N, C-alpha and C positions, 0 to 999 in steps of 0.2 A: 329469536328467543321466545317469541309468543307461541311457537309450536308446542304441542304436547310431547312428552318424552317418547311416547310410542311412535310418533311420526319420525323423529330422528332415528330411532332404533330400526325402523323399517326402510330407511332410505338406501337405495342401491347406487351403483356407479353413475347411471344416467341422471338420477335424481340429484346426486351431489354436484355433477357438472352443471345441471340446470340451475341449481341453487347458487352456484358460483357466478353464473351469468347474471342472475337477478341481482345479487349483491353488488356486482360491478356496475351495472347500469343504474342502480338506485343511487349510487354515490360516485358517478363516473368522473366528476370534476376533481375530487381529492385523490382518487386512485390514479388518474392520468398525471397529476402533479408528482405523485410518488414514483410513478413509472419513469418520468422524465428526469427526476432528481437523483434516483438511486438505482433503478433497474437498467436504464439505458447505459450509464457508464460501466456497469457490471457486464452487460451483454457485449460491450465493445472489446473486452479483454481477450476472449477466445478468438474472434476473427482476426484481431491484430496479431496474436500469437501464431495463428495458422499462416498468415501472410509473411511474417518474419521468418518462420521456419522454412517456408517455401523459397524465400530469397537465399537463405544459407544453403539449402539442399541443391538449388540450382548452381550455386557457386562450387559446391563439392563435385557435382556431376560435370561441370565445366573443367575442373582440374583433372578428373579421371578420364574424360574424353579427349583431352589435349595433352596426353602423356607423350613426351619426346621419346620416340622409339630408339633413337640413336644413343640415348642416355640410360636405357633400361638396365644395362650392366653396371652402371655407376652407383656404388653403394650410397654415396653422399646424396645423389639426386633422389634415390628411392627413399632415403631416410627423411629428407626435407619434405618430400611429397606426403609421406605417412604422417609426419608431425603436423603438417598443414591440415590434412583431412581430419586427424584426431582432434585438433584444436577446434575446428569448425563443428565437429560432432558434439564436443563438450559445450560449445555455445548453444546448440539446439537443446541439449539435455538440461542445461542450467536455466535457459529461458523458459522451458516447459515447467520446471520446478517452481521458478519464481512466479510465473503466470498462475500456476495452480494454487500456490500459497495466497497470492493476492485475491484470486477468485474466491477461495474458501473464506478468507477473512472478511472481504467486502460483501460476500453473499449474505452474511449475517445482518447487514444493515437493512436491505430490502425485506428480509425475512421478518425482522423486528417490526418494521413499519407496517407491512401488509397484515401480519397476524394481529397486531395491536388495533389497526383500523377496522378490520373485519369484526373483531370482538366488540369494539365500540359501537359498530352498526347494530350488532345483535342485541346490545344492551340499550339501544335507543338513546345513546349519549350524544350530546352536542359536540361534534368533533370538527376540528379545523386542521389544515396542513401545518400550521405553526405549532399546534399542540402535539401533533404526531412527531414533528422534528425535535421538539424539546424533550420528548420521552425516549427517542431512539438511542441516545448514548447510554442511558442506564439499562435499557433493554439489551443493547449490544454486549455490555459487560456480562450480564447474566447468561446470555447465549454462548459467549466465549468460554465461560467456565464449563458449561455442559459439553461444548465442542471439544475442549481439551481432554475431558474424560473419555469422550467417544474416540478421539485420536489415540489416547493411551491404550484403550481396549483393543483397537485395531492393530496397534503396534505390537502388543503382547501376542495377539493371534498370529501375526506375521512371524514373530520370533519363534513361537511354538512350531509353526509350519516348517520353517527352515531348520530348526533344531531336530525335528522328526526326520527330515531328509538326511541330515548329517549323521544321525544315529543309525539310520538304515544303511548308509554307506559304510560306516565304521563296522557294523555287524557283518556286512558282506565281505569286507576286506579281512576282518578277523577270522571269518570262517573259510577263507581261501577261495571263495567263489570268483573274486576279481583278481586273483593273483596272476593269471595269465594275461589279463587285459585284452582278451580277444574281442573281435567285433561283435560277436553274438552276446557276450556277457555285458558289454557296454550298452548295446541296444536294449537288453533286458533291464539294465539298470535305469535307463531313461524312462521306463514305464512307471517306476515308483513315484516320481513327482506328479505324474498325471493322475495316478490313483489317489494320492493324498490331496491333490488339488480339488477333488470333488467335495469332500467334507469341508475343506477350507473355504471354497466359494459359497457353499450353503451357509456356513457360519458368518462370513463377511456380509452376505446379503441380509441375513437376519439382523445383524448388528446395525446395518444401515436403516432397516425398518424401525428399529427401536429408536435410533437417532431422529428419524423422520417425525416420530411422535413426540420424543423428548424435547425437541426444539420448541414445539408449541406449548408443552407443559411448562417449560422454563419461563415463558412470557405470561401465560394466563393463570399460573398457580404460584404459590409462594415457596416453591422448591426449585433447586437447580443442581447442576453437577451430577454426581452419581445417584442422588435421590430422584432427579428428573428422569434419568435413564431407567431406573427401576420402575418408576410410574409409567413410563412409555412402554416398557416391556409388558406390564400388566394390562395396559389399555388395548394393545393390539391383539390380545387373546380373544378368539371368537370372531374377530373382524380382520384377520390377517390377510384374507383373500382380497378384501377391498383395498387395504394398504398396498398389497403386492401389485394389483392391477394398476392403480393410480400412479404409484411410484415408478413402475417399469414403463408404463405408457409415456409419462412425462420424459423419462430418460431417453427412450427410443426416439421420441419426437425431437428433443434437443440434439441428439446425436445425428439424426437425419438431416436437420437444418444445417449443422456444421459441416457434415459430409458434402451436402449439395453446394454449400458456399465454397468449400475447398475445390470441388470438381469443376464448377461452372464459373465462379467469380475469380478464383486465384489461378487455377490451372486451365482455364478455358481460353487458350490462346487463339483457336480458330474463330471464336466469337468476336463480335464488334465490341470495342471498348465501352461504348455507351450502354450496351446490353449488360456487360459484366458489372459496371458500376451500379446500374439500376437494380440488377439482381442481388448484388451485395447489400444495398440499402434495404431491399425487400426482406432478405434473410435476417438482417439485423432487427428490423421491426417485428418479424415473426418470432425471433428469439425472445424479444422483450415481452411479447404477448404470452408466449409459452411459460416463461419464468413467472410472470405475474399470476396467470391462472393456476399454475402449479402450487403457488403459495396460498391462494384463496382456497383451493380444494383441500390442501393440507390442513388448514384451520377448520374447515367444515367437517372433515373426517375425525378430527379431535372430538367435536361435539357428538358425532355419531357413535364413536367408541365410548365416550362418557355415558351416553344414553343406554348403550348396550349393556353396560355394567351397572345400570340402575343408580349411577352416581348423580346426586342432586346438582342441577345447574342453576344456581341462585343468581338471578339477574342483579340484585342490589349488591350482593357480596362481590361479584365479578366487577361491577361498576366501581366500587370503592377500591378494589385492588388495582384497576387500571388508572384511577385518579392518582394513586400513590406514585406513579412514574413521573409526573410532571408538576403536581402541586407542591409548592414550597422549595422547588429545586432551581427554578429560573424566574427571575422577576424582570421582565422587559422594561426598558425606559419608556415613560410616557412622552407624548409629543411636546408637553410643556417643559419637560426637564432639559437641563443643559446636556447636550449630546456629547460633550467632551468626555474623555476617559476618567475625569474626576468622579463621574457617576459610579464607575466601577470601583474606584478607590474608596468611595463612601459606602459601598455595599458592606454587608456583614461578611466575616471571613467564610461562613458556611456557604454563602451565595457565590462567592468567587470560586471556592473550592469545587462546587458542584456544576460549574459551567462546562458544557459539553462542546463538541467540535463545532456544531452549527452556531452555538452562542458565541464562541470565540471568533468565528468568521464574521458574524454580524457585528460584533464589537469592533473588529478591525476596520470594517466598512465605515462605522460611525466615527471612529478616530480619524480616518482619512478625510471624510467629508467635513469634520469640524475644524481641521487644520489644513484644508486642501491647498491654500496658497503656499505655505512653507514647504509642504510635501511635494508640490509640483515644481518648486524651485530646486529642491534636492534631486528630484527625478531628472530634471534637465541638466543639472550640473554634474551629477555623479552616476546615476543609474543609466541614463541614455548612452554616454560614452562607453560604459562597461558592456551594455547590451550590444553596441556596435562592434566592439572588439570580439565578443563571443561569436557573433554571426560571421564576422570577417575571417575568423580563424578557420571556419569550414571551407571557405574559398581558398585560403592560403595553403591548407593541408593538401589540396588537390595538386599543387605545384611543388610544395616542399614536403616530401614524405620522409622526414627524418626524426628518429626517436628522440635524439638529444634536443632538437628544436621543440618537439611536442612537450617534453618534460619541462624545459625552461618556460615555455608559454603557459603551461598549467600552473607552475609556481607563481609566475607573474600575475596570472588570472586570479589565483587565490589571495595573493597579497593585495591586489586592487579591490577585491571583494570586501576586505576588512574596512575599507573607507566607507562603503555604502552602509555596512552593518553599523559602524560607529554613528553615522549621521542619523539613520532611521531610528535605531534603538534609543539614542539620546533624545531625539525629538518626541518620540512616543512617551518616554518617561516624563519629560517636561510637561506634556499634555496631561498626564496623570496628576502631576503636582500643581496644576493650574499656574504654571510659571509663564511669565511674559517672555516669550521666546521669539527671536528673529533669525532670519537666514544667516546674518552676519555672525551672531553668537554661536550658531551651530558650527559654522565653518571655522571659527576660532577655537572651538573645543575639539574638532575632529583630529588634529595632529596628535594630541595627547591621548585621546581615546584609541587611536590607531596603534600607538606604541604599546599600550596595555594589551590590546587584542593580539598583536603580533607575538608577544611573549607567550600567551596562551596557545596561539596557533602553532608556534614552534614546538611546544611541549606535545601537542596532539600529533603533529607530524613525526616527532621522535618516537612516540608510542606506536604509531602505525608502522613506522620503519622497523622497529624492533619486532613487532608482531609479524610483519611480512618476512623478516629474516628468520624467525623461528619456524615459519611455514616452510621456507626453503630448506632449512636443516632437516625438518621432519620428512620432506619429500626425498632428500638425499639418502636419509637413513632407510626409508621404506623401499625405495626403488633402485637406487644406485648401489648402496652397500649390500643389499640383499640379492642383487644381480638380476632383478626383474627386467631391467631395461638392457641387459647384456645381449639379448637376441632380439631381432626385429619382429619375430612372430609374436612375442609376448605382448606387444602393443595392441594386437588385435583381440586379446583376451577380454571377454566381457567382465570377468571378475576384477581384473586390474582397473578397468574403466569405472566400475562401481566404487572401488576403493578411492580412486582419484576424485570422483564426484562427491563422495562423503567428506573427504578432507577439505575440498573446496567449499562445500556447503557450510561446514563448521567454521572455516575461515571467514566466509561471508557474514555469518551470523555475528561473529566477534567484531568484524569491521563495521557492521551496521550499528552494533551497540556502542562502539567508540564514537561513531558519527553522531549518535543521539546525545551522548554525553557532551560532545563539542557543541552541538546545537544549543544546549542550555548553558554551557560554560562560557560561551562568548557573550551572552547577555549578563551573566554574573560578573565577568571582567569589567563591564561598563557600569553597572548599577550597584556594585558592591566594592568594598575597599580591598579586594583580593584579586590575584591574577595568577597566571601560570599553572603549576601543578595544584595549588590550593583551589583555584577556580574550577579545575577539572574535577577534583574531589567533591566540591560543593555541587557541581552540575550532576555528578553521579548520584549524590544523595537526593537531589531535587526530583529527578525523574522517577524515583521509586514510588510506586503506587499510582503514578499517572503516566506510566510508560506508554500505554496504548494511545493516549492523546498526543504525546510527543511523536510517537511512531507514525500515526496517521497524518498529522500536520506536516511532518518532515517529508514523508514519501509522496503525499499528494502534490506538494510543491515540486519535488524532484521529478515526478512523472509528468506533470504539466510542462515543466521547463524542457525536459527531454523530448516530449512530443512536439513542442514548438520548434525546437532546433532540428529535429528529424524531418518535420514537415517543410521547414525552410530549405533544408538540404535537398529534399526530394523534388519539390515544386519550383524552387527559385534557382538553386545552383545547378541541379541536374534536369530541370524541366525544359529541355530543348524543344519539346513538341509544342509548348505553350508560346503565345505571342510575347514579345519583349515587354509590352505595356502591362500585360497581365502579371508577368513575373516581377516587375518593378512594384506594382501596386501590392501584390502579395508580400513582397519583401518588406515594405513599409508597415503593412498590417502585422506581420510577425514580429517586427522590431518593437512596435508599440505594445503588443501583447506581452512580449518578454519583459519590458519595462514595468508593466502593471503587475505581472506575476512576481517579479523580484521584490517590488515594493510591498505588496500584500503579504508575501512570505515573511519579510522582516518584521512587519507590524504584528503579524500573527505570532511570530517567535517571541516578541516582547510580552504579549498578553499571556501566552502559555507559561512564561516565567512567573508571572504574578499568580496564575492558577496553581502552579506547583508550590510556590511559597505559601499560599493560603492552605493548601492541602496538608502541609507539614506544620500548620499552626504557627508559622513564623510571622511575627508582627511586621506589617508593611506601614512603617511610620512615614507619613507624608513630609513632615518637617525635616527629618533626618535625611530622607532621600533628596529633598530640595537642597540642603546644605552640601550633600555629596556632589550633586550635579553642578552647583555653583563653583566648586573647587576647580572644575575643568577649564573655566575661562577667567574667573575673577583673580586678578593678581598674576596671571600667567601670560596674558596677551594684552599689550597696551598699544593700540594703533597710533601711528604718527599723525600729528596735526599737519594741516597744509602749510603752516608757517615754519615748521621745524626743518632743520637742515637734513636733507636726504642723503648726505654723503656717507660713505662707509665708515667714516670716523665715528659716527654716532653709535655704531654697533660695538665699538671698542670700549665705550663708557660702561 
């Protein structure tokens, strides 16, 4: 920022790259921590998706290569084969959509952190990793608003493109050109989308350039959404070639790394396994470096464009703007303070309300460490057996592949999980209230808590059942009644595949929303005097306004648990190539990791409840909550003395 405006204005591609290198190595410690904390998890998503897609594609090829020639005339055999292949193709498409959504959503986190840090470096501000992480949640919110506008604009462009194609088809049909449906007319018709694709691609690339600049504008200026998009559009004028070259170069490099990873690491069967693993790690690290440098270059280009348009880059104003992201929004506990959750209950409502993802996780860690004795007892008594059952089920399924068994086991698994939730949420709430809590008191309260949770769980299960039933009815109406599935060839239609994918995507969004409501409703059932459908309604109201926090905490836990279970299945259950000692050690490690993840997930869930309560200005009365928690064991559980008669007759009194 000590450069003159003319120097920024005259910077070219190589000057920008050199500047990015200098910025990185002047603050390499903080940038390396950001890369490890945010960019590395983001970079893992695409290689994992490539690997999973390759597994499914290999399975599809196996089915197609091992067709029973003797059954080729059997319609039932062909139908089952087609259904199997189509279902596996749907898995690939859905996994690509989910990975794409996760990548887009989580890519905004490193964008926020890197752009913010680079701007602080230019302003000569005293910046630490802790300050960056405390600012990221608010920055992410602003970026999400701008991204949603970008997504909406792209959606409208796609809609106009497909509408133009449909209108052209209607005009050709109306004029009688396609009345004979000859091969020549159909081939001529296929040229139309290609011609229209040229202006469509140019428009889509231009909108991407605008978003490229608008994302930095949303962080470094006091505008967001459509206003940031307009500002980004104005900034790239006159410097669009620099934006074009940097943006396309970064995309080409990222695509090249992923392509080489797919070719040599995933599909490189002739190569040695050691080389493939080493090359996969190398590609991952290279992808992290490319993503990072792309974000630093993006920030520098913003200053170049600002300078080109003679806009004043005021160091003090920018510094004040950057300070606004973390000052007054998070007050960390000092070393001398009591590290129990009572500190959070004593915070002002505004402080609890503004806690971000990282603040919540930090608070969950402090809660655990402050009451580690009782939490470790709960982990050994309840979470460890639950984790053992979860991992044992993977081995059992290998021998008992029965749908009814899997359904019964899933229901049993869900019912058992309510015991853990009851114990952890209750204990965390007692810590908030500074209650004298013991393991015996928690265990005496769990049965009553479990009953309340089960009522709410059954309501959620019923809602999901009705929701799934409505999906089946819709599928029947669209595919069976309309006769789309009446012939075997129709299954191959790309159009029908897209319709099916859209329906499944809408269903998944609804199911995720119901899951997020349940995520909050189960805490409501324990810490408030409501349950069942009322707790679900309260959970629905609580997540409003803070749904992004609920979404991220819920899915981060889900992803971590699924990754642990998948790794256990791959390396321990199916790791025949590994030594038995290694498999046993890995199995124990995965078991302990699953216990830790489940515990932290439930503590985080409780803290998110208080954050949502505070956001809606609901009073968190310590004494009222204490009285409510006391009701679960006072007067309801009276242990027998050693001198009392232990005969069953005592129960009849």
